[in-house]
C-alpha positions as CSV (number, residue, x, y, z in Angstrom):
1,X,92.1,85.8,137.6
2,X,92.6,82.6,139.9
3,X,94.4,81.0,136.7
4,X,96.6,78.8,139.4
5,X,92.7,77.4,141.0
6,X,91.5,77.3,137.1
7,X,94.2,74.6,136.9
8,X,93.1,72.4,139.2
9,X,90.7,71.4,137.1
10,X,92.2,72.0,133.8
11,X,93.8,69.3,132.1
12,X,97.5,69.8,130.5
13,X,96.8,70.9,127.3
14,X,93.7,73.0,127.9
15,X,95.9,75.4,130.2
16,X,97.6,76.6,127.5
17,X,94.6,79.1,126.7
18,X,94.5,80.3,129.9
19,X,98.0,81.5,129.6
20,X,97.8,83.6,126.7
21,X,95.4,85.5,129.5
22,X,97.7,86.0,132.0
23,X,100.3,88.4,130.5
24,X,98.1,89.3,127.3
25,X,100.3,91.5,125.4
26,X,103.1,88.6,125.2
27,X,100.7,85.4,125.0
28,X,103.3,83.4,122.6
29,X,106.1,83.6,125.6
30,X,104.0,82.5,128.2
31,X,102.6,79.5,126.1
32,X,105.6,78.3,125.6
33,X,107.1,79.2,129.4
34,X,104.2,76.4,130.3
35,X,105.2,74.2,127.7
36,X,108.4,74.0,128.7
37,X,107.7,73.4,131.7
38,X,105.3,69.8,131.0
39,X,107.5,68.9,128.1
40,X,110.6,68.8,130.6
41,X,108.0,66.7,132.9
42,X,107.5,64.5,130.0
43,X,110.7,64.5,129.2
44,X,109.9,65.1,125.5
45,X,112.6,66.2,122.4
46,X,111.3,68.6,120.0
47,X,112.1,69.0,116.2
48,X,114.6,71.6,115.5
49,X,111.6,73.2,113.1
50,X,109.2,73.8,115.9
51,X,112.2,74.9,118.2
52,X,112.9,77.6,115.8
53,X,109.5,78.9,114.5
54,X,108.5,79.3,118.3
55,X,112.0,81.4,119.2
56,X,110.7,83.3,115.9
57,X,107.2,84.1,117.1
58,X,108.1,84.7,120.8
59,X,110.7,87.4,119.3
60,X,108.3,88.7,117.3
61,X,105.6,88.9,120.4
62,X,108.6,90.4,122.2
63,X,109.3,93.3,120.0
64,X,105.0,94.2,120.3
65,X,105.0,94.2,123.9
66,X,107.8,96.5,124.2
67,X,106.1,98.8,121.4
68,X,102.9,98.8,123.8
69,X,105.1,99.6,126.8
70,X,107.4,102.4,125.1
71,X,104.0,103.9,123.7
72,X,102.4,103.8,126.5
73,X,104.8,104.8,128.6
74,X,104.9,108.0,126.2
75,X,101.3,108.7,126.6
76,X,101.6,108.5,130.6
77,X,104.4,111.5,130.3
78,X,102.3,113.9,127.7
79,X,103.8,112.5,124.2
80,X,101.2,111.3,122.1
81,X,103.2,111.1,118.8
82,X,105.5,107.7,119.6
83,X,102.5,106.1,121.0
84,X,100.8,106.5,117.3
85,X,104.1,105.3,115.6
86,X,104.8,102.2,118.2
87,X,101.0,100.8,117.4
88,X,101.7,101.3,113.7
89,X,104.5,99.5,113.8
90,X,102.8,96.8,116.5
91,X,100.2,96.0,113.7
92,X,102.5,94.4,111.5
93,X,103.5,92.1,113.5
94,X,100.5,91.4,114.9
95,X,99.3,90.2,111.4
96,X,102.5,88.1,111.1
97,X,101.1,86.3,114.4
98,X,97.4,86.1,113.4
99,X,98.7,84.5,110.1
100,X,100.5,82.2,111.8
101,X,97.9,80.9,114.8
102,X,94.7,82.7,113.6
103,X,94.5,85.3,116.7
104,X,96.2,88.9,116.9
105,X,96.7,88.1,120.9
106,X,95.1,84.8,122.8
107,X,97.2,82.6,120.1
108,X,96.7,79.2,121.5
109,X,99.7,78.5,119.1
110,X,102.4,76.6,121.0
111,X,101.1,73.4,122.0
112,X,103.0,70.8,124.6
113,X,105.1,69.0,122.1
114,X,104.4,71.3,119.1
115,X,102.6,73.8,117.1
116,X,99.0,74.2,116.4
117,X,99.5,74.9,112.8
118,X,103.4,75.1,110.8
119,X,104.1,78.6,109.7
120,X,102.1,79.6,105.7
121,X,104.5,79.1,103.2
122,X,105.3,82.6,102.6
123,X,105.8,83.3,106.5
124,X,110.0,83.3,106.4
125,X,110.0,86.0,103.7
126,X,107.6,87.9,105.2
127,X,108.9,88.1,108.4
128,X,112.3,89.0,106.8
129,X,110.7,92.0,105.1
130,X,109.3,93.1,108.4
131,X,112.7,93.2,109.8
132,X,114.0,95.1,107.1
133,X,111.4,97.5,107.5
134,X,111.3,97.8,111.4
135,X,115.0,98.0,111.8
136,X,115.3,101.9,110.5
137,X,112.0,102.4,112.5
138,X,113.5,101.0,115.7
139,X,116.3,103.6,115.6
140,X,113.8,106.0,114.6
141,X,111.9,105.5,117.9
142,X,114.9,105.3,119.5
143,X,116.0,108.5,118.9
144,X,112.6,110.0,118.8
145,X,112.2,109.9,122.7
146,X,115.9,109.7,124.0
147,X,116.6,113.3,122.6
148,X,113.6,114.4,123.8
149,X,114.2,117.1,126.5
150,X,110.7,116.8,128.3
151,X,111.1,112.7,128.0
152,X,114.5,112.7,129.8
153,X,114.1,115.2,132.3
154,X,111.0,113.3,133.6
155,X,112.8,110.2,133.6
156,X,116.4,110.3,134.3
157,X,117.6,110.2,138.2
158,X,113.7,109.4,139.1
159,X,112.7,106.3,140.6
160,X,116.5,104.6,141.2
161,X,116.8,101.3,141.9
162,X,120.6,100.3,143.4
163,X,121.3,96.7,141.6
164,X,121.4,94.9,145.1
165,X,118.0,95.8,146.1
166,X,116.9,94.6,142.6
167,X,118.1,91.2,143.3
168,X,117.1,91.1,146.4
169,X,113.9,92.2,145.5
170,X,113.7,89.4,142.8
171,X,113.9,91.6,139.9
172,X,114.1,90.3,136.5
173,X,114.4,91.4,132.9
174,X,114.3,95.1,131.6
175,X,113.7,95.8,135.4
176,X,116.8,94.2,136.5
177,X,119.0,94.8,133.3
178,X,117.7,97.9,134.1
179,X,119.7,98.2,137.3
180,X,122.7,97.2,135.4
181,X,122.8,93.4,135.9
182,X,123.7,91.4,133.0
183,X,120.9,88.6,133.8
184,X,118.8,87.0,130.8
185,X,117.7,83.6,131.2
186,X,118.2,83.4,127.1
187,X,121.6,83.7,127.8
188,X,122.1,83.0,131.2
189,X,120.2,79.9,131.9
190,X,119.0,79.1,127.6
191,X,117.0,76.8,126.9
192,X,115.2,75.9,123.3
193,X,118.0,76.6,120.3
194,X,118.9,80.1,122.3
195,X,122.7,78.4,122.6
196,X,123.1,78.5,119.1
197,X,122.0,82.4,118.7
198,X,124.4,85.2,118.8
199,X,122.9,88.6,120.7
200,X,123.5,90.8,123.0
201,X,122.0,91.8,126.4
202,X,121.6,95.1,127.0
203,X,122.6,97.1,130.1
204,X,122.6,101.0,130.5
205,X,126.4,102.4,131.2
206,X,125.8,105.4,132.9
207,X,126.9,107.8,130.3
208,X,123.1,108.8,129.1
209,X,121.1,107.6,132.3
210,X,121.7,107.2,136.1
211,X,121.9,103.4,136.4
212,X,118.8,102.1,137.7
213,X,116.2,105.0,136.8
214,X,113.3,105.1,134.5
215,X,115.2,106.2,131.6
216,X,117.6,103.2,131.8
217,X,114.8,100.5,132.0
218,X,113.0,102.7,129.2
219,X,116.5,102.3,127.2
220,X,116.9,99.0,127.5
221,X,113.7,98.0,125.9
222,X,114.7,100.2,123.2
223,X,117.5,98.3,122.7
224,X,116.1,94.8,123.2
225,X,113.8,95.2,120.1
226,X,117.2,95.6,117.7
227,X,118.6,92.0,119.4
228,X,115.1,90.4,118.7
229,X,115.3,91.6,115.1
230,X,119.0,90.5,115.0
231,X,117.8,86.6,117.0
232,X,114.8,86.4,114.1
233,X,117.4,86.6,111.3
234,X,119.4,83.9,112.3
235,X,116.5,81.6,112.9
236,X,114.9,82.4,109.5
237,X,118.6,81.5,108.1
238,X,119.0,78.2,110.1
239,X,115.4,76.7,110.3
240,X,114.9,73.5,108.4
241,X,112.6,72.9,105.8
242,X,108.8,72.3,105.9
243,X,109.3,69.3,103.8
244,X,108.1,66.0,106.0
245,X,107.2,68.3,108.4
246,X,104.4,67.6,111.0
247,X,104.1,69.9,113.9
248,X,102.1,68.0,115.8
249,X,104.3,64.7,115.3
250,X,105.1,65.6,119.2
251,X,102.0,66.7,120.7
252,X,101.0,63.6,123.0
253,X,97.3,62.4,121.9
254,X,96.4,62.7,126.1
255,X,99.1,64.0,128.7
256,X,99.8,61.8,131.9
257,X,102.3,62.8,133.5
258,X,104.7,60.8,135.5
259,X,104.7,61.5,139.1
260,X,107.0,64.2,140.1
261,X,107.9,67.9,140.3
262,X,109.6,70.7,137.7
263,X,110.2,74.3,137.7
264,X,110.8,75.9,134.7
265,X,111.6,79.4,133.4
266,X,111.6,81.5,130.1
267,X,112.2,84.9,129.5
268,X,109.3,87.0,128.8
269,X,109.0,91.1,127.9
270,X,108.7,91.5,131.8
271,X,111.0,89.1,132.9
272,X,111.6,85.6,134.5
273,X,108.0,83.5,134.0
274,X,108.2,80.6,135.8
275,X,106.3,77.4,136.5
276,X,106.0,75.1,139.1
277,X,103.6,72.2,138.3
278,X,103.3,69.0,140.3
279,X,102.2,65.7,139.0
280,X,100.5,62.6,141.0
281,X,101.1,60.3,138.1
282,X,97.5,59.5,137.9
283,X,95.3,62.4,136.7
284,X,95.6,64.2,133.2
285,X,95.3,67.5,135.6
286,X,98.2,68.8,137.3
287,X,98.0,68.6,141.0
288,X,99.7,72.0,141.7
289,X,100.4,74.6,139.2
290,X,102.4,77.8,140.3
291,X,103.0,80.6,138.0
292,X,105.7,82.7,139.0
293,X,105.6,86.2,137.6
294,X,107.8,89.1,137.0
295,X,105.2,91.5,137.2
296,X,104.1,90.8,140.7
297,X,107.4,90.9,141.7
298,X,108.8,94.1,139.7
299,X,105.2,95.9,141.0
300,X,106.5,94.9,145.0
301,X,108.8,97.1,144.8
302,X,107.0,100.3,144.7
303,X,107.9,101.5,148.2
304,X,111.8,101.9,147.8
305,X,111.1,103.1,144.2
306,X,108.8,105.8,145.1
307,X,110.8,106.6,148.8
308,X,111.4,110.3,148.2
309,X,109.6,111.0,145.1
310,X,107.3,114.0,144.2
311,X,103.7,112.6,143.6
312,X,104.0,113.5,140.1
313,X,106.9,111.7,138.9
314,X,104.9,108.5,140.6
315,X,103.2,108.4,136.8
316,X,106.7,108.1,135.2
317,X,107.7,105.0,137.9
318,X,105.1,103.0,137.8
319,X,104.9,103.0,133.7
320,X,108.5,102.4,133.9
321,X,107.5,99.0,135.7
322,X,105.3,98.0,132.2
323,X,103.4,96.0,134.5
324,X,100.4,93.7,133.0
325,X,97.6,93.2,136.0
326,X,96.3,89.9,134.2
327,X,99.9,88.5,135.7
328,X,99.9,90.2,138.8
329,X,96.1,88.8,140.2
330,X,96.7,84.9,138.9
C-alpha cells in the first residue's frame, strides 16, 4: 500500500523492490515495466543478452501468474483438482526464478540498466526442459476445464463485456482480449526484443464461448501460456552467449535523471502496467511516480459486469477478473 507515496522518498533503484509487492504474482513483469520507464528517462541502451533474459524470466512469470489465475478460479467454482495441477507446475517455474534471482516471488532481479546477476550456467538447459515438460501439461489443463460441463455452464454467457464498453473502461490484457479485441503491447506497442519474436495474440472466436464472457477470459489465459512457451524457446535460440558478459555493465552507479517526464508501459499478465515518472533533474528521487494499474481499471467495471446477473454468478465474474489487490490499492 501507499506505493506512490513511498516513491517520493526512495531513490530510483530503491523503488524496484516496491514494484515486486504491487502485483506480487508477477514481480518480474512489474520490475521490468518500472525499469523501462527509468531507462527511457536516462536514454540507456542495454546489452542484447540482458534483453533476452528479461523476456525469458518475464514470460516464465507470466505462465506462473496464469497458473494461479486458472487454479484459483477452478477452486472458486468448486473444482479442486485443477488447482493442484496448476500449483504443481508453477513450482517448477518458481524454482527456476529462484535459481536465477535468489527469491521465489519478490525478486529484485531486473535492475535499472541491467540485471542483478547473470543466469546460472545450465539455466537455459533447464528452461528448455521445463518448456518440453509443460507444453503437454498446458494442453491437459486446457482440456480439464474446457471439457468440464459444470465449469462451462458456470462461465459461458456469464459476465459478458462488449468490446466497446471494455475499451471505454480502459481494459487491457486478457480482459480486453477476452472481449475480442486483439490488443497486446508486446505486438501493438513493442518494446525490448519482442519485435524479433513470432507469436500469436489469442482471442475468442465465439465458437466455444460467448465473446466477452467469463469463459472467454479463461480461454485467453489458457492459450497465452502456450504462446509464452514459444516466446521463451525463441529467446533461448537467439540469446547471445555469456562470454565477457557483465549484467551490471550499463547499471548506473547513481541515478540522477534529467529534468522531464516519461510514461512507459508493458504487457503484464493482468494487462497494461504503466509508470509515469517526473524528474526535477536535481534529486536522486523521482518528483512523482504514478503507477497505472490494470487490476484497478479492470475491477472498476464490476457494475456493468454484474448487471442482471445472479448473486451466485458474482463468484464466477470476480474470479474471471484475476485481480491482485496489492496493485489495486497502491
